[in-house]
Structure formats: structure tokens, C-alpha cells
DODONU-961088 format. One record per residue: x, y, z of N, C-alpha, C, O in turn; residue in one letter. Coordinates in steps of 0.02 Angstrom, whole numbers, plus 50000, padded with zeros to 5 digits. Example, Ala and Ser with C-alpha at 12.3 -4.5 7.8 and 13.67 -1.06 7.14 Angstrom:
! DODONU-961088
506604971650390506154977550390506604983550390507124983450423a/506424988850354506844994750357506455000250394506705005750402s/
This chain:
! DODONU-961088
553135591955214553115594155274552485599255295552355601455351m/552085600655222551515603655254551675610155259552285610955259g/551345615455263551395623455240551825626155314551665623955369a/552355631055303552885632455329552405636055404551825637055385p/552455637355449552345638855513552295646255490552805648455463i/551685650955498551565656855489551555659155402551555665055383g/551545654255364551455653355296550625657155289550185656555332a/550565660355237549825664055215549545657755195548965657255216s/549715653355166549435645755133549085642555177548515640355167g/549485641855242549125636255293548385638255320548175643655342a/548095632155312547355633655354547405633855417546925636455446v/547935631555455547925632255520548555630055545548855625355517a/548835633755607549545631155625549685632255714549455636755750a/550075627355730550245629155806550915632455788551205631555735l/551155637255848551915640055841551915640155913551555643255952q/552465635555923552585635155994552205634156041552285637556092a/551655629256037551145630856082551315626156132551665621156123v/551015628356197551245624256268550425625356299550115630656293e/550135618456333549745619756384549735615856441549795609756449v/549665620856481549675617656559548795614956594548235617356584d/548935611256620548165609756653548405610156741548505605156776y/548465615556758548595618556838549255616856835549535618956784g/549605613556876550455614056867550685609256832551295608356837e/550305604756787550535598356747550475602356665549985604756637r/550995602156649551045601456586550885596956540551165591456539r/550305598956488550055591956450550385591956374550435586856340a/550615598356353550615599456290551235602856266551205608556291l/551715602356234552275605956210552985606356232553225602156271g/553275610956210553105614656134552885611056064553195606556035p/552445613256051552365609255975552195614655931551835619355948v/552425614055877552395617755793552135613655758552425608255762s/551545613855713551285610355672550845615255630550385618555655l/551045615455552550495617655514550085614355458550395609655433a/549585615355435549255611955388549095614455322548735619455319l/549285611855271549155615455199548365613055190548055608955223a/548215616355143547505616355114547515609255093547985607155059p/547025605455111546915598255073547455594155086547455589455046g/547955593755130548435590155168548015584655206547435586555213e/548135578455231548035574055282548555572255327549015569055304i/548575574055397549065573855434548705569255488548195571055518v/549035563155497548965557955552549475561855628550015564755626a/549035560355686549295562355744549375555855775548875552355775l/550015553055806550125545855833550565547055886551095549955878v/550315544555952550635544356003550185542256058549565542156060g/550775540056115550275536756169549845539956209549715545956209p/549615535756244548895539756289549175544156325549735543456350s/548775549556332549075555456377549655560456347549995564256381g/549695559756274550395563556241550015569556210550365572956173c/549285571656221549145577956191548805578656124548665584156100g/548655571956091548465574056031547765575956019547675579455969k/547095573756064546795578356071546705584956094546255588556073s/547245587056148547495593756162547575597756099547265602956091t/548005595256053548145600555991547585599855940547455604055898a/547255593955950546715595055907545975601055918545625604555882l/546045599455993545595605856006545785612955992545395617255973r/546465613556003546835619155979546635622255905546425627755888l/546755617055873546625618255802545895620255797545735625555769l/545495616655820544745616355792544555624555842544025627355827a/544905627155886544835634855921544375632955978544075636956014g/544365626855983543855626356062544275627156119543975627456172l/545015627756120545455628656166545955632856167546295632556116e/546125636356202546545641656196547435637956237547465634356286q/548075640556194548595638956229548805642256290548705648356297p/549175637756350549555644356393549965646856380550215650956419s/550345645256297551055649456278550865648556213550415644556200r/551215652456159551325650956092550495653556065550045656056098g/550515651855996550155656255945549875650355924550165645055916t/548995652155912548575648255863548455651355811548235657055821v/548525649455744548335653655683547855650055645547955644255628q/547395652855632546855649555592546575655855541546435661655555r/546565651755469546355655755417545425654555399545135656255347t/545195651955448544595649455439544075652855459544145655455515l/543345654155420542995659255446542215652655477542195646555470g/541795656355503541415651255542540945645655494540615646955443r/541015640455522540705633255498541275631755460541165626055441g/541835633555436542345628455406542715624155440543075620455407e/542725623755493542755617055532542445613755567542115615255617t/542555607755538542025602355586542685596255628543265594955615s/542225594255677542575589655720542155581755725541575581955746v/542415575755707542235570055729542555566855793543165566155802v/542145565455829542325562555897542305554255913541815550955897f/542825551555943542615544855942542075542255953541955536955926q/541515545756004540755544756019540515546355964540845550555932a/539895543855934539645546055889539145552355935538795549855979a/539095558355930538895562255987538175564555919538205568355870t/537785561655937537115561355897536465562655943536465560656002l/536015565455921535425565755944534865560755948534365560755912m/535015555955998534675549656001533895548455978533645543655948p/533555555456007532705554555986532715558055913532165560655907w/533105559355856533205562255822533275560355754533875559355758a/533135559055691533225553655641534055555955612534225561755601s/534405551055604534845552955534534835559055503535405560655485a/534455562855489534265566955435534405572255461534845576355446l/533925572055513533825578355552534475579555599534625585355615s/534895573555621535475576755653535985579255611536375583155639n/536115577555528536345580055486536295586255464536745589855443v/535555587555471535315594655464535455600755518535375606655504a/535575599455553535635601555632536115607555613535885613155619l/536875606855586537235612155580537045617155520537325622655514p/536675615455488536545619055427535845625655449535805631355426l/535345621955503534875625055512535185629055572534955634455590e/535685626455598536025633555658536175639355632536015644755655l/536545638255575536895641855534536215646155489536365649955442a/535555645155506535265648955468534985647855413534675652655389g/534995641355375534905638655299534075637355314533875635455369a/533565638855253533045636355242533045629255269533535625655260d/532485627055302532595619055339532385615055270532675609655270k/532105615655228531945612555167532605610655141532805604855135a/532935616055125533605614955085534125612255129534615609255107a/533985613655209534455610355236534495599855258534915595955281a/533765599355232533575593755247533775590455172533805584355171r/533885593355120533935590255039534775589955044535105585455018t/535035594955078535865594755063536005588555125536435584355113r/535685588255181535825582455225535535575955193536005572255179a/535175574355182535015568755116535525567355077535745561655081g/535785570855042536355570554987536995567555023537325562755005e/537105572255088537715569855120537655561555158538145558055171a/537035559955170536865553855175537045548855137537395544055152l/536785549955083536865546955012537665547254999537885543554955d/538055550855030538865550955004539145545455052539595541855030q/538935544555109539245540955167538855533855155539055529255190v/538395532455116538205524655107537585524055157537465518455179v/537245528755175536625527555213535945530155191535525532755228l/535875528955103535485531355066534865528655115534535532955144a/534705521955125533995518655150533925520655239533505518055275g/534345525055259534305526055331534245534155350534535536955397s/533765537255297533795543455321533385544855394533535549055437h/532825540355396532525541555451532635535755516532195533855554q/533305533955515533355529455558533575534955635533865540455638a/533245529855692533525533455756534125531355774534265526055746k/534635533755817535255530555828535175524155869535675520655874l/534655522155897534555516955923534565510055866534705504355883a/534415511655810534235507555756534905506755721534945502055681q/535415510555729535895511955697536615505155716536625502955774l/536915503555689537555499255703537955505255745537695510755751s/538675503755775539245507055768539485510855716539495516955712g/539725505355666539775510355599539355515055566539535520155536g/538705512555574538165517055531538165523755574538165529055542m/538175524055641538135527455676538735533755668538705539755683a/539205530355643539915535055626539915538555572540225543855567m/539455534955508539345536455454538825542755453538875547155410r/538455542755491538095549455523538495556455528538485561755496v/538945553355598539285557955613539745561755561539785567855566s/540095558455509540335559855468540045564555390540325567855345l/539335562655406539065565255354538865571755379538895576755344a/538605571755455538445579255483539305584355480539395590155461r/539635581155496540295584455486540465587555418540715593155419a/540345584455360540485587355303539845589155268539855589655207l/539255590355302538725594555258538905601555246538725604955198v/539295603555299539455609855285540225611855239540595616655246t/540265607355200541035606255161541455611455198541535617355183r/541755607155259542205612455280542985611655249543185606655219p/543405617855263544015617155245544465614255299545065614255287r/544295612055346544705609555405544185602955438543625604055461l/544435597355434543925590655449544585588755502545165588855485l/544285586555588544785585955629544335579455667543795579655698l/544725574655653544405567755678544895564255732545495563155722l/544475562455802544795562355856544595554355874544115552055904d/545205551055843544955543155843544335538955835544165534255871e/543955541855767543385540655762543195533355745542615531455750p/543715529455726543625521455730543655518555791543395512955794f/543915520755847544315517355901543925509855921544155504155925a/543235512455932542835507355945542325503355914541795501155936a/542705502655833542495499255789542895494055768543495494855756l/542505486755760542815480355728543425482455662543285486655619d/543915479655663544405480555606543915480855542543875486855526e/543595477555506543325478255439543065483655442543305488355411i/542355484555492542195491555492542685497355490542505501855451t/543215498355521543695503755512543995502955457544125508555435r/544215498355417544515499055351544085500855323544275504655278r/543385499955325542705501055267542775508755274542805511455219k/542815512355320542625519055349543325523955322543325529355291l/543975519255350544485523955320544585524855230544925529555209a/544245519655180544495521455128543595527755115543575532055071d/543065526755157542615531155130542745538455160542495543555137d/543085538155203543265544455222543895547255167543995553055150v/544205542455149544805546555088544315547555026544415551954985l/543895544055022543385544554950543025552254949542945555854900a/542835553655016542605559555023542855565955010542655570654975l/543475564755059544135570155057544275569254984544205574954962w/544375566654950544435567154856543955570554836544105574154788a/543325570854857542765574554837542765582454841542715586854798e/542855582454919542855589354957543515591854960543535597554937l/544105589554981544865592154983544895596555044545145602155040s/544655594455099544605596155153545515597655180545885594255144p/545775600255214546315597455271546005594455321545525596855352a/546235589555330546175582655382546655583155430547205585055408v/546605581955497546965580255550546535573455569545925572455563v/547045569355592546735562055601547025557655656547465553455645f/546705559055726547175556055783546935550555784546355549355765v/547535544255818547315539055803547955534655845548525537055843t/547845528955877548305525955918548575518255868548865513255889h/548375519555805548415514655772549025515655709548855519055661n/549525513455708550155515855656549925513255583550025516755533v/549675507955578549565506855520548925510355479548835510155418e/548475513955532547845516055502548035523355488547775526955446e/548615525355537548905532355514549275531955439549115535855395a/549665528055431550115527055379549665525655310549845527855255v/549035521755319548475521155270548205526755247548085527455188y/548095531655293547615537355285547835542255273547535546755242m/548665542855302548885549755286549255553055222549375548955178a/549395557455213549845559555173550645561155211551205560155187s/550445564155278550985564355322550855562655392550415565955418r/551225556955440551155555455494551485558155543552085558555535v/551235560455600551625565955670551795562055714551325558355727v/552275561055747552355557655791552275561055860552525566655867v/551985558455905552215562655969552505559456014552475553256013m/552875562856065553185559856129552575559156189552055562356192t/552785554756226552475553056296552365561456320552715566456309a/551895560756349551625568556379552175571756436552425568756484g/552265578156417551975582756378552235582256310552785584056291p/551675578856267551735579156200552405583956170552525589756187g/552735580456130553105585656087553305581556010553285575456020r/553405582455970553465581555911554025577555894554555580055876i/553915569555900554625565655895554955564355833555555563255828a/554465564455776554715565755697554055564855654553495563455674g/554225565755606553625564555542553935559855480554515559155463e/553475557755461553405552255406552975555255341552355555655339t/553485557555286552725559355212552745551455199553235547755207a/552175549855178551975543455144551805544755073551235546255056i/552265544355036552065546354957551995541254911552345537954872n/551345541854933550705535954883550215539854863550105545354889a/549875537454811549195541854780548695540254839548585534954868p/548485545454846547735546654888547265547154838547335549554782l/546645544054869546425536354887546855531754888547105530554833p/547105527754942547405520854934547165517054869546565516054860r/547625514954827547465510754774547585502854810548095501454841p/546995497654798546905492854801547655489654823548175492054801p/547625483554873548335481854897548705485454925549245482754937g/548655492054946549135497854966549435494355037550035494955049f/548985490555083549295488155134549745481855122549995479355172r/549875479155063550365474655052551035475955020551395471454998t/551165482155020551645484154969552245484955035552145484655095t/552895486154997553445485455037553445495955050553625498455103a/553275498755010553195506555032552695505955099552865509455146l/552145502055107551705503355172552005500455226551925503055281f/552395494655221552615490955270553295496555302553435498155359r/553545498055249554085499855270553995508255317554295510055367e/553575511355285553295517855324553125515755386553305518655438a/552725510055384552425509155456553115506555511553135507855571a/553515503655483554065503755532554275508155550554295509055611e/554575514055498554815518655533554525524355567554875528355597r/553765524855562553395527055603553365523455683553515526855732v/553175516755689553345512655740553985515155796553935515755857t/554715516555743555255517755761555245523655807555465523255864g/554995529055781554995535255800554435534755861554495538755907q/554035531155861553435529655924553895528855974553945532856021l/554365522455964554615518456020555105523356040555075524156101v/555525526956012556095530556017555825537456046556195541356076g/555315538256038554975546056077554765545156155554675549456198g/554725537456158554615536556227553855537656257553745536956317g/
């Protein structure tokens, strides 16, 4: 269930938050807490407020009501969006080094760490490539490297694989889990894909149609990163069916 709301060990938490856009309620009330190193997937229909919840956790938006609690310092939160938000005129290396340089790091040291981050996401031969030279999957790897180069305590992923083919999605899911095993950030992963959520998360949170509320949670009691063949196991299938039932039942 993650860290309790208000617990000192939580990396970030939403306490009875609600978000209104004009007269329309977009989210809530929702309460959710993230323990250090926990991977939580948010699943729900379009317009249910998943991305809004992510922005609240990132500190990019304030709730209309309720409380957002964050125990994170500057540079300890990274966000990866569905579109690879890279500078098209700059190399992969320069894109990844940017957060470090903005934080005041020495340029040579920043570029060394950026190169190491690109190597971690299997882009050792593409340090100088520009965005136009990269496939969709490669561009997303650059975005992941840029998000992880600061070694964040909280990594927020807003449907980062949505535009990719199934083979690339599965490979990147394994890559993200391998990076998580090395760096141990808390992760929130927004997706429409139930099987992807079950595969990647230790806990799947299902949200109702907007205004989004929590319809149910499912703990995935299996090792992370996932062992080979995990998608074919009874545990995986049963968890996916349980999450699908919550999603359908939650409207």
C-alpha cells in the first residue's frame, strides 16, 4: 500500500487533493503516498486526471483543495513525458548534460556524467546524434537518460511509451526496471495499458472516469525487475484481470 499519508518516510503524498479547472472538477478527492523506491502505476480512462496527479506530485501544479506533501529537494524530481522533449539542434550528449549544467555543474563533468547516462540506456554509439537521426525509441532513451542523470529520488513517467511499437515498449520497460534496480528512485508510471502497468509496477492504482478518484489498488507480489517469462505466469494474468475488473467497475 506504500507509505501512509503523512508518514515521514513518504517521498511524496497527495492528501485528499481536488483539482478544478474553472467550474469543472478534473481530479479528486485523491489520497496517495509513495514510499522510497516504490514503483506505482496509475491506470485509468482518458480524462480521469492521471497526468494532473503526476503534475501535483512533481510540484508543477497546486491543488484546488487538499495537500501535496513532498520531502524532495531541488533536482530530486525528474519527469519524462510522452513526447521526447529534446532540443532538436543539440546532440544527445548536450541534451542529457543540460540539467546538470543548469544546476551549475562544471561543463566537462556534466558531459562525462551525461555520457555515462547514455551508456546506461544503451546509446553508447549515439552521443553526438541529433534528434532527427534518432528513432522514436532512441529519442525516448535520451529522455530517460536526461531524467536519470541527476539521480532523482522521484521519477515521474507520463505515458512515455505510448507512441512506440510493442517490441520497443517491452524493451524499454525492461530497461527502465534495470535502471530502477541500480538507482532506486520512487517511480510513478502513467499508462493506459493494463499489462504494461502490471509488468512494471509493484502497485497498480486504478482511477475512475473524471473527475478521477481511486477505484482500487493491486499489489504485484513478484520480483522486480521481472524474471524472464513473467508475462506468461498465472500471477501476471490474474493481476491483469483484477486490474481490468477494477478499471471496468470504476466506470
